[in-house]
mmCIF file as gemmi writes it, N, C-alpha and C atoms, coordinates in Angstrom:
data_model
loop_
_atom_site.group_PDB
_atom_site.id
_atom_site.type_symbol
_atom_site.label_atom_id
_atom_site.label_alt_id
_atom_site.label_comp_id
_atom_site.label_asym_id
_atom_site.label_entity_id
_atom_site.label_seq_id
_atom_site.pdbx_PDB_ins_code
_atom_site.Cartn_x
_atom_site.Cartn_y
_atom_site.Cartn_z
_atom_site.occupancy
_atom_site.B_iso_or_equiv
_atom_site.pdbx_formal_charge
_atom_site.auth_seq_id
_atom_site.auth_asym_id
_atom_site.pdbx_PDB_model_num
ATOM 1 N N . MET Axp A 1 ? 71.466 100.127 86.905 1 0 ? 1 A 1
ATOM 2 C CA . MET Axp A 1 ? 72.461 99.969 88.155 1 0 ? 1 A 1
ATOM 3 C C . MET Axp A 1 ? 71.745 101.08 89.009 1 0 ? 1 A 1
ATOM 4 N N . ASN Axp A 2 ? 71.516 100.966 90.131 1 0 ? 2 A 1
ATOM 5 C CA . ASN Axp A 2 ? 71.127 101.87 91.3 1 0 ? 2 A 1
ATOM 6 C C . ASN Axp A 2 ? 71.62 103.012 90.848 1 0 ? 2 A 1
ATOM 7 N N . THR Axp A 3 ? 71.769 104.143 91.187 1 0 ? 3 A 1
ATOM 8 C CA . THR Axp A 3 ? 71.681 105.371 90.895 1 0 ? 3 A 1
ATOM 9 C C . THR Axp A 3 ? 72.537 106.116 92.532 1 0 ? 3 A 1
ATOM 10 N N . ASN Axp A 4 ? 72.031 105.371 93.404 1 0 ? 4 A 1
ATOM 11 C CA . ASN Axp A 4 ? 72.753 106.199 94.691 1 0 ? 4 A 1
ATOM 12 C C . ASN Axp A 4 ? 73.671 105.079 95.349 1 0 ? 4 A 1
ATOM 13 N N . LEU Axp A 5 ? 74.698 104.564 93.923 1 0 ? 5 A 1
ATOM 14 C CA . LEU Axp A 5 ? 75.709 103.524 94.013 1 0 ? 5 A 1
ATOM 15 C C . LEU Axp A 5 ? 76.772 104.575 93.477 1 0 ? 5 A 1
ATOM 16 N N . ILE Axp A 6 ? 78.078 104.629 93.839 1 0 ? 6 A 1
ATOM 17 C CA . ILE Axp A 6 ? 79.251 105.33 93.556 1 0 ? 6 A 1
ATOM 18 C C . ILE Axp A 6 ? 80.524 103.902 93.597 1 0 ? 6 A 1
ATOM 19 N N . SER Axp A 7 ? 81.582 103.788 92.937 1 0 ? 7 A 1
ATOM 20 C CA . SER Axp A 7 ? 82.555 103.213 92.963 1 0 ? 7 A 1
ATOM 21 C C . SER Axp A 7 ? 83.228 103.109 93.976 1 0 ? 7 A 1
ATOM 22 N N . LEU Axp A 8 ? 84.206 103.097 94.906 1 0 ? 8 A 1
ATOM 23 C CA . LEU Axp A 8 ? 84.498 102.816 96.155 1 0 ? 8 A 1
ATOM 24 C C . LEU Axp A 8 ? 85.621 104.166 95.668 1 0 ? 8 A 1
ATOM 25 N N . ASP Axp A 9 ? 86.382 104.06 94.611 1 0 ? 9 A 1
ATOM 26 C CA . ASP Axp A 9 ? 87.089 104.857 94.839 1 0 ? 9 A 1
ATOM 27 C C . ASP Axp A 9 ? 86.894 106.637 94.699 1 0 ? 9 A 1
ATOM 28 N N . ARG Axp A 10 ? 85.647 106.723 94.901 1 0 ? 10 A 1
ATOM 29 C CA . ARG Axp A 10 ? 85.003 107.703 94.231 1 0 ? 10 A 1
ATOM 30 C C . ARG Axp A 10 ? 84.289 107.948 96.257 1 0 ? 10 A 1
ATOM 31 N N . LEU Axp A 11 ? 84.569 107.171 96.962 1 0 ? 11 A 1
ATOM 32 C CA . LEU Axp A 11 ? 83.651 107.23 98.248 1 0 ? 11 A 1
ATOM 33 C C . LEU Axp A 11 ? 84.864 108.549 98.648 1 0 ? 11 A 1
ATOM 34 N N . PRO Axp A 12 ? 84.204 109.875 99.5 1 0 ? 12 A 1
ATOM 35 C CA . PRO Axp A 12 ? 84.92 110.887 100.366 1 0 ? 12 A 1
ATOM 36 C C . PRO Axp A 12 ? 85.514 110.556 101.526 1 0 ? 12 A 1
ATOM 37 N N . ILE Axp A 13 ? 86.691 110.868 101.451 1 0 ? 13 A 1
ATOM 38 C CA . ILE Axp A 13 ? 87.666 110.404 102.61 1 0 ? 13 A 1
ATOM 39 C C . ILE Axp A 13 ? 87.132 110.798 103.855 1 0 ? 13 A 1
ATOM 40 N N . GLY Axp A 14 ? 87.104 109.661 104.752 1 0 ? 14 A 1
ATOM 41 C CA . GLY Axp A 14 ? 86.12 109.958 106.103 1 0 ? 14 A 1
ATOM 42 C C . GLY Axp A 14 ? 85.179 109.729 106.515 1 0 ? 14 A 1
ATOM 43 N N . THR Axp A 15 ? 84.291 109.51 104.924 1 0 ? 15 A 1
ATOM 44 C CA . THR Axp A 15 ? 83.372 108.559 104.864 1 0 ? 15 A 1
ATOM 45 C C . THR Axp A 15 ? 83.001 106.937 105.226 1 0 ? 15 A 1
ATOM 46 N N . PHE Axp A 16 ? 81.676 106.528 105.233 1 0 ? 16 A 1
ATOM 47 C CA . PHE Axp A 16 ? 81.638 105.011 104.868 1 0 ? 16 A 1
ATOM 48 C C . PHE Axp A 16 ? 80.588 104.922 103.724 1 0 ? 16 A 1
ATOM 49 N N . GLY Axp A 17 ? 81.112 103.449 103.76 1 0 ? 17 A 1
ATOM 50 C CA . GLY Axp A 17 ? 79.854 102.765 102.544 1 0 ? 17 A 1
ATOM 51 C C . GLY Axp A 17 ? 79.764 101.295 103.007 1 0 ? 17 A 1
ATOM 52 N N . LYS Axp A 18 ? 78.78 100.731 102.178 1 0 ? 18 A 1
ATOM 53 C CA . LYS Axp A 18 ? 77.998 100.022 102.511 1 0 ? 18 A 1
ATOM 54 C C . LYS Axp A 18 ? 78.534 99.04 100.496 1 0 ? 18 A 1
ATOM 55 N N . VAL Axp A 19 ? 79.541 97.591 101.102 1 0 ? 19 A 1
ATOM 56 C CA . VAL Axp A 19 ? 79.727 96.953 99.593 1 0 ? 19 A 1
ATOM 57 C C . VAL Axp A 19 ? 78.044 96.609 99.131 1 0 ? 19 A 1
ATOM 58 N N . LYS Axp A 20 ? 77.838 96.652 98.371 1 0 ? 20 A 1
ATOM 59 C CA . LYS Axp A 20 ? 76.803 96.605 97.559 1 0 ? 20 A 1
ATOM 60 C C . LYS Axp A 20 ? 77.392 95.802 95.991 1 0 ? 20 A 1
ATOM 61 N N . LYS Axp A 21 ? 77.51 95.691 95.184 1 0 ? 21 A 1
ATOM 62 C CA . LYS Axp A 21 ? 78.171 95.502 93.929 1 0 ? 21 A 1
ATOM 63 C C . LYS Axp A 21 ? 80.2 95.19 93.672 1 0 ? 21 A 1
ATOM 64 N N . LEU Axp A 22 ? 80.383 93.867 93.32 1 0 ? 22 A 1
ATOM 65 C CA . LEU Axp A 22 ? 81.245 93.834 93.108 1 0 ? 22 A 1
ATOM 66 C C . LEU Axp A 22 ? 81.371 93.434 91.162 1 0 ? 22 A 1
ATOM 67 N N . ASN Axp A 23 ? 82.299 94.63 90.569 1 0 ? 23 A 1
ATOM 68 C CA . ASN Axp A 23 ? 82.325 93.86 89.169 1 0 ? 23 A 1
ATOM 69 C C . ASN Axp A 23 ? 83.526 93.214 88.446 1 0 ? 23 A 1
ATOM 70 N N . SER Axp A 24 ? 84.511 92.73 89.525 1 0 ? 24 A 1
ATOM 71 C CA . SER Axp A 24 ? 85.313 92.294 89.13 1 0 ? 24 A 1
ATOM 72 C C . SER Axp A 24 ? 85.554 90.606 89.018 1 0 ? 24 A 1
ATOM 73 N N . GLU Axp A 25 ? 85.83 90.08 87.958 1 0 ? 25 A 1
ATOM 74 C CA . GLU Axp A 25 ? 86.248 89.082 88.059 1 0 ? 25 A 1
ATOM 75 C C . GLU Axp A 25 ? 87.042 87.873 87.95 1 0 ? 25 A 1
ATOM 76 N N . GLY Axp A 26 ? 87.186 86.663 88.007 1 0 ? 26 A 1
ATOM 77 C CA . GLY Axp A 26 ? 88.793 85.424 87.851 1 0 ? 26 A 1
ATOM 78 C C . GLY Axp A 26 ? 89.384 85.764 89.607 1 0 ? 26 A 1
ATOM 79 N N . ILE Axp A 27 ? 90.543 85.864 89.009 1 0 ? 27 A 1
ATOM 80 C CA . ILE Axp A 27 ? 91.301 85.941 90.404 1 0 ? 27 A 1
ATOM 81 C C . ILE Axp A 27 ? 91.13 87.591 91 1 0 ? 27 A 1
ATOM 82 N N . ALA Axp A 28 ? 90.832 88.096 90.384 1 0 ? 28 A 1
ATOM 83 C CA . ALA Axp A 28 ? 90.622 89.788 91.275 1 0 ? 28 A 1
ATOM 84 C C . ALA Axp A 28 ? 89.556 89.65 92.033 1 0 ? 28 A 1
ATOM 85 N N . ARG Axp A 29 ? 88.046 89.156 91.664 1 0 ? 29 A 1
ATOM 86 C CA . ARG Axp A 29 ? 86.952 89.124 92.382 1 0 ? 29 A 1
ATOM 87 C C . ARG Axp A 29 ? 87.603 88.248 93.177 1 0 ? 29 A 1
ATOM 88 N N . ARG Axp A 30 ? 88.16 87.25 93.546 1 0 ? 30 A 1
ATOM 89 C CA . ARG Axp A 30 ? 88.129 86.445 94.312 1 0 ? 30 A 1
ATOM 90 C C . ARG Axp A 30 ? 89.241 86.695 95.43 1 0 ? 30 A 1
ATOM 91 N N . ARG Axp A 31 ? 90.082 87.796 95.417 1 0 ? 31 A 1
ATOM 92 C CA . ARG Axp A 31 ? 90.646 88.824 95.792 1 0 ? 31 A 1
ATOM 93 C C . ARG Axp A 31 ? 90.212 89.481 96.898 1 0 ? 31 A 1
ATOM 94 N N . MET Axp A 32 ? 89.399 90.386 95.85 1 0 ? 32 A 1
ATOM 95 C CA . MET Axp A 32 ? 88.455 91.404 96.636 1 0 ? 32 A 1
ATOM 96 C C . MET Axp A 32 ? 87.507 90.161 97.473 1 0 ? 32 A 1
ATOM 97 N N . LEU Axp A 33 ? 86.687 89.332 97.508 1 0 ? 33 A 1
ATOM 98 C CA . LEU Axp A 33 ? 86.157 88.234 98.57 1 0 ? 33 A 1
ATOM 99 C C . LEU Axp A 33 ? 86.504 88.308 99.301 1 0 ? 33 A 1
ATOM 100 N N . ASP Axp A 34 ? 88.069 87.768 99.416 1 0 ? 34 A 1
ATOM 101 C CA . ASP Axp A 34 ? 88.898 87.038 100.514 1 0 ? 34 A 1
ATOM 102 C C . ASP Axp A 34 ? 89.695 88.292 101.187 1 0 ? 34 A 1
ATOM 103 N N . LEU Axp A 35 ? 89.273 89.107 100.961 1 0 ? 35 A 1
ATOM 104 C CA . LEU Axp A 35 ? 89.887 90.558 101.696 1 0 ? 35 A 1
ATOM 105 C C . LEU Axp A 35 ? 88.309 91.089 102.365 1 0 ? 35 A 1
ATOM 106 N N . GLY Axp A 36 ? 86.934 90.536 102.211 1 0 ? 36 A 1
ATOM 107 C CA . GLY Axp A 36 ? 86.403 90.799 103.132 1 0 ? 36 A 1
ATOM 108 C C . GLY Axp A 36 ? 85.31 92.006 102.591 1 0 ? 36 A 1
ATOM 109 N N . LEU Axp A 37 ? 85.584 91.972 101.032 1 0 ? 37 A 1
ATOM 110 C CA . LEU Axp A 37 ? 84.666 92.618 100.454 1 0 ? 37 A 1
ATOM 111 C C . LEU Axp A 37 ? 83.794 91.792 99.725 1 0 ? 37 A 1
ATOM 112 N N . ILE Axp A 38 ? 82.593 91.521 100.606 1 0 ? 38 A 1
ATOM 113 C CA . ILE Axp A 38 ? 81.282 91.247 100.416 1 0 ? 38 A 1
ATOM 114 C C . ILE Axp A 38 ? 80.264 92.029 100.615 1 0 ? 38 A 1
ATOM 115 N N . GLU Axp A 39 ? 78.776 91.258 100.211 1 0 ? 39 A 1
ATOM 116 C CA . GLU Axp A 39 ? 77.91 92.346 99.826 1 0 ? 39 A 1
ATOM 117 C C . GLU Axp A 39 ? 77.358 92.835 101.204 1 0 ? 39 A 1
ATOM 118 N N . ASN Axp A 40 ? 77.174 94.045 101.931 1 0 ? 40 A 1
ATOM 119 C CA . ASN Axp A 40 ? 76.946 94.797 102.648 1 0 ? 40 A 1
ATOM 120 C C . ASN Axp A 40 ? 77.769 95.017 104.354 1 0 ? 40 A 1
ATOM 121 N N . THR Axp A 41 ? 79.444 94.826 103.542 1 0 ? 41 A 1
ATOM 122 C CA . THR Axp A 41 ? 80.647 94.856 104.268 1 0 ? 41 A 1
ATOM 123 C C . THR Axp A 41 ? 80.454 96.565 104.257 1 0 ? 41 A 1
ATOM 124 N N . THR Axp A 42 ? 80.363 97.474 105.615 1 0 ? 42 A 1
ATOM 125 C CA . THR Axp A 42 ? 81.114 98.611 105.666 1 0 ? 42 A 1
ATOM 126 C C . THR Axp A 42 ? 82.247 98.546 105.869 1 0 ? 42 A 1
ATOM 127 N N . VAL Axp A 43 ? 82.31 100.065 104.737 1 0 ? 43 A 1
ATOM 128 C CA . VAL Axp A 43 ? 83.853 99.941 104.458 1 0 ? 43 A 1
ATOM 129 C C . VAL Axp A 43 ? 84.163 101.444 104.495 1 0 ? 43 A 1
ATOM 130 N N . GLU Axp A 44 ? 85.335 101.895 104.955 1 0 ? 44 A 1
ATOM 131 C CA . GLU Axp A 44 ? 85.843 103.51 105.399 1 0 ? 44 A 1
ATOM 132 C C . GLU Axp A 44 ? 86.871 103.804 104.593 1 0 ? 44 A 1
ATOM 133 N N . SER Axp A 45 ? 86.476 104.982 103.889 1 0 ? 45 A 1
ATOM 134 C CA . SER Axp A 45 ? 87.787 105.57 103.209 1 0 ? 45 A 1
ATOM 135 C C . SER Axp A 45 ? 88.495 106.3 104.523 1 0 ? 45 A 1
ATOM 136 N N . LEU Axp A 46 ? 89.768 106.003 104.197 1 0 ? 46 A 1
ATOM 137 C CA . LEU Axp A 46 ? 90.982 106.54 105.358 1 0 ? 46 A 1
ATOM 138 C C . LEU Axp A 46 ? 91.117 107.862 104.949 1 0 ? 46 A 1
ATOM 139 N N . ARG Axp A 47 ? 92.16 107.536 103.694 1 0 ? 47 A 1
ATOM 140 C CA . ARG Axp A 47 ? 93.667 108.36 103.067 1 0 ? 47 A 1
ATOM 141 C C . ARG Axp A 47 ? 94.098 107.979 102.2 1 0 ? 47 A 1
ATOM 142 N N . LYS Axp A 48 ? 94.562 109.129 101.732 1 0 ? 48 A 1
ATOM 143 C CA . LYS Axp A 48 ? 94.963 109.492 100.059 1 0 ? 48 A 1
ATOM 144 C C . LYS Axp A 48 ? 96.58 109.176 100.375 1 0 ? 48 A 1
ATOM 145 N N . SER Axp A 49 ? 97.357 108.413 99.147 1 0 ? 49 A 1
ATOM 146 C CA . SER Axp A 49 ? 98.858 108.639 99.504 1 0 ? 49 A 1
ATOM 147 C C . SER Axp A 49 ? 99.176 109.721 98.703 1 0 ? 49 A 1
ATOM 148 N N . PRO Axp A 50 ? 100.263 110.181 98.911 1 0 ? 50 A 1
ATOM 149 C CA . PRO Axp A 50 ? 100.525 111.607 98.478 1 0 ? 50 A 1
ATOM 150 C C . PRO Axp A 50 ? 100.615 111.817 97.008 1 0 ? 50 A 1
ATOM 151 N N . ALA Axp A 51 ? 100.284 110.628 96.312 1 0 ? 51 A 1
ATOM 152 C CA . ALA Axp A 51 ? 99.72 110.916 95.107 1 0 ? 51 A 1
ATOM 153 C C . ALA Axp A 51 ? 98.408 110.633 94.438 1 0 ? 51 A 1
ATOM 154 N N . GLY Axp A 52 ? 97.788 110.42 95.453 1 0 ? 52 A 1
ATOM 155 C CA . GLY Axp A 52 ? 96.378 110.17 95.226 1 0 ? 52 A 1
ATOM 156 C C . GLY Axp A 52 ? 95.794 108.902 94.239 1 0 ? 52 A 1
ATOM 157 N N . ASP Axp A 53 ? 97.043 107.87 95.304 1 0 ? 53 A 1
ATOM 158 C CA . ASP Axp A 53 ? 96.662 106.3 94.239 1 0 ? 53 A 1
ATOM 159 C C . ASP Axp A 53 ? 97.876 105.646 95.401 1 0 ? 53 A 1
ATOM 160 N N . PRO Axp A 54 ? 97.397 104.535 95.835 1 0 ? 54 A 1
ATOM 161 C CA . PRO Axp A 54 ? 96.213 103.524 96.409 1 0 ? 54 A 1
ATOM 162 C C . PRO Axp A 54 ? 95.929 104.844 97.056 1 0 ? 54 A 1
ATOM 163 N N . ILE Axp A 55 ? 94.596 104.13 98.108 1 0 ? 55 A 1
ATOM 164 C CA . ILE Axp A 55 ? 93.488 104.755 99.057 1 0 ? 55 A 1
ATOM 165 C C . ILE Axp A 55 ? 93.806 103.989 99.899 1 0 ? 55 A 1
ATOM 166 N N . ALA Axp A 56 ? 94.101 104.478 101.153 1 0 ? 56 A 1
ATOM 167 C CA . ALA Axp A 56 ? 93.598 103.583 102.371 1 0 ? 56 A 1
ATOM 168 C C . ALA Axp A 56 ? 92.262 103.071 102.76 1 0 ? 56 A 1
ATOM 169 N N . TYR Axp A 57 ? 91.926 102.099 103.142 1 0 ? 57 A 1
ATOM 170 C CA . TYR Axp A 57 ? 90.472 101.499 103.575 1 0 ? 57 A 1
ATOM 171 C C . TYR Axp A 57 ? 90.326 100.617 104.703 1 0 ? 57 A 1
ATOM 172 N N . GLU Axp A 58 ? 89.85 100.605 105.287 1 0 ? 58 A 1
ATOM 173 C CA . GLU Axp A 58 ? 88.933 99.898 107.092 1 0 ? 58 A 1
ATOM 174 C C . GLU Axp A 58 ? 88.718 98.902 106.263 1 0 ? 58 A 1
ATOM 175 N N . ILE Axp A 59 ? 88.371 97.748 106.644 1 0 ? 59 A 1
ATOM 176 C CA . ILE Axp A 59 ? 87.314 96.567 106.232 1 0 ? 59 A 1
ATOM 177 C C . ILE Axp A 59 ? 87.331 95.641 106.924 1 0 ? 59 A 1
ATOM 178 N N . ARG Axp A 60 ? 86.633 95.411 107.907 1 0 ? 60 A 1
ATOM 179 C CA . ARG Axp A 60 ? 86.15 94.655 108.855 1 0 ? 60 A 1
ATOM 180 C C . ARG Axp A 60 ? 87.551 94.436 110.132 1 0 ? 60 A 1
ATOM 181 N N . GLY Axp A 61 ? 87.753 95.646 109.985 1 0 ? 61 A 1
ATOM 182 C CA . GLY Axp A 61 ? 89.329 96.08 111.419 1 0 ? 61 A 1
ATOM 183 C C . GLY Axp A 61 ? 90.155 95.911 111.108 1 0 ? 61 A 1
ATOM 184 N N . ALA Axp A 62 ? 90.389 95.588 109.351 1 0 ? 62 A 1
ATOM 185 C CA . ALA Axp A 62 ? 92.109 96.045 108.818 1 0 ? 62 A 1
ATOM 186 C C . ALA Axp A 62 ? 92.088 96.826 108.2 1 0 ? 62 A 1
ATOM 187 N N . VAL Axp A 63 ? 93.437 97.548 107.647 1 0 ? 63 A 1
ATOM 188 C CA . VAL Axp A 63 ? 93.277 98.936 107.032 1 0 ? 63 A 1
ATOM 189 C C . VAL Axp A 63 ? 94.592 98.459 105.625 1 0 ? 63 A 1
ATOM 190 N N . ILE Axp A 64 ? 94.146 98.219 104.535 1 0 ? 64 A 1
ATOM 191 C CA . ILE Axp A 64 ? 94.015 97.899 103.366 1 0 ? 64 A 1
ATOM 192 C C . ILE Axp A 64 ? 94.293 99.207 102.431 1 0 ? 64 A 1
ATOM 193 N N . ALA Axp A 65 ? 95.143 98.788 101.242 1 0 ? 65 A 1
ATOM 194 C CA . ALA Axp A 65 ? 95.344 99.582 100.543 1 0 ? 65 A 1
ATOM 195 C C . ALA Axp A 65 ? 95.082 99.4 99.302 1 0 ? 65 A 1
ATOM 196 N N . LEU Axp A 66 ? 94.352 99.719 98.511 1 0 ? 66 A 1
ATOM 197 C CA . LEU Axp A 66 ? 93.383 99.359 96.98 1 0 ? 66 A 1
ATOM 198 C C . LEU Axp A 66 ? 94.046 100.544 96.026 1 0 ? 66 A 1
ATOM 199 N N . ARG Axp A 67 ? 94.41 99.746 94.589 1 0 ? 67 A 1
ATOM 200 C CA . ARG Axp A 67 ? 94.755 100.859 93.399 1 0 ? 67 A 1
ATOM 201 C C . ARG Axp A 67 ? 93.03 101.294 93.225 1 0 ? 67 A 1
ATOM 202 N N . SER Axp A 68 ? 92.985 102.455 92.121 1 0 ? 68 A 1
ATOM 203 C CA . SER Axp A 68 ? 91.893 103.104 91.886 1 0 ? 68 A 1
ATOM 204 C C . SER Axp A 68 ? 91.31 101.946 90.238 1 0 ? 68 A 1
ATOM 205 N N . GLU Axp A 69 ? 91.955 101.12 90.431 1 0 ? 69 A 1
ATOM 206 C CA . GLU Axp A 69 ? 91.921 99.73 88.689 1 0 ? 69 A 1
ATOM 207 C C . GLU Axp A 69 ? 90.773 99.223 89.695 1 0 ? 69 A 1
ATOM 208 N N . GLU Axp A 70 ? 91.851 98.749 91.288 1 0 ? 70 A 1
ATOM 209 C CA . GLU Axp A 70 ? 90.725 97.995 91.644 1 0 ? 70 A 1
ATOM 210 C C . GLU Axp A 70 ? 89.361 97.994 92.524 1 0 ? 70 A 1
ATOM 211 N N . SER Axp A 71 ? 89.358 99.326 92.989 1 0 ? 71 A 1
ATOM 212 C CA . SER Axp A 71 ? 88.696 100.177 93.95 1 0 ? 71 A 1
ATOM 213 C C . SER Axp A 71 ? 87.398 100.967 92.894 1 0 ? 71 A 1
ATOM 214 N N . SER Axp A 72 ? 87.636 100.787 91.481 1 0 ? 72 A 1
ATOM 215 C CA . SER Axp A 72 ? 86.683 101.474 90.656 1 0 ? 72 A 1
ATOM 216 C C . SER Axp A 72 ? 85.509 100.571 90.418 1 0 ? 72 A 1
ATOM 217 N N . LYS Axp A 73 ? 86.193 99.281 90.285 1 0 ? 73 A 1
ATOM 218 C CA . LYS Axp A 73 ? 84.931 97.898 90.45 1 0 ? 73 A 1
ATOM 219 C C . LYS Axp A 73 ? 84.024 97.313 91.65 1 0 ? 73 A 1
ATOM 220 N N . ILE Axp A 74 ? 84.44 97.867 92.382 1 0 ? 74 A 1
ATOM 221 C CA . ILE Axp A 74 ? 83.975 97.956 93.791 1 0 ? 74 A 1
ATOM 222 C C . ILE Axp A 74 ? 82.508 99.149 93.893 1 0 ? 74 A 1
ATOM 223 N N . PHE Axp A 75 ? 81.49 98.365 93.979 1 0 ? 75 A 1
ATOM 224 C CA . PHE Axp A 75 ? 80.172 99.615 94.147 1 0 ? 75 A 1
ATOM 225 C C . PHE Axp A 75 ? 79.266 99.837 95.746 1 0 ? 75 A 1
ATOM 226 N N . VAL Axp A 76 ? 79.635 101.131 96.4 1 0 ? 76 A 1
ATOM 227 C CA . VAL Axp A 76 ? 79.339 101.044 97.577 1 0 ? 76 A 1
ATOM 228 C C . VAL Axp A 76 ? 77.689 102.247 97.699 1 0 ? 76 A 1
ATOM 229 N N . GLU Axp A 77 ? 77.34 102.24 98.86 1 0 ? 77 A 1
ATOM 230 C CA . GLU Axp A 77 ? 75.981 103.166 98.931 1 0 ? 77 A 1
ATOM 231 C C . GLU Axp A 77 ? 76.611 103.461 100.285 1 0 ? 77 A 1
ATOM 232 N N . ILE Axp A 78 ? 76.467 104.729 100.086 1 0 ? 78 A 1
ATOM 233 C CA . ILE Axp A 78 ? 76.756 106.218 101.539 1 0 ? 78 A 1
ATOM 234 C C . ILE Axp A 78 ? 75.719 105.811 102.448 1 0 ? 78 A 1
ATOM 235 N N . VAL Axp A 79 ? 77.373 105.494 103.447 1 0 ? 79 A 1
ATOM 236 C CA . VAL Axp A 79 ? 76.001 105.214 104.986 1 0 ? 79 A 1
ATOM 237 C C . VAL Axp A 79 ? 76.04 106.457 105.664 1 0 ? 79 A 1
């Protein structure tokens, strides 16, 4: 795996990342693809909930909250 990649849940708040790899399978993978998380999509980490999970991300103009369980399987390159 490329050492420049980090999981989406580790992307610092206020920074952008480009989706490079999706480690989900089955229904979870289909949901991520349906949300627009395909290769080279730019994602911005917006804010964490008060408890720290889920985290809000802007993906293709929509704000979507993902739990760490889901976002830890999405790998991005910081832009």
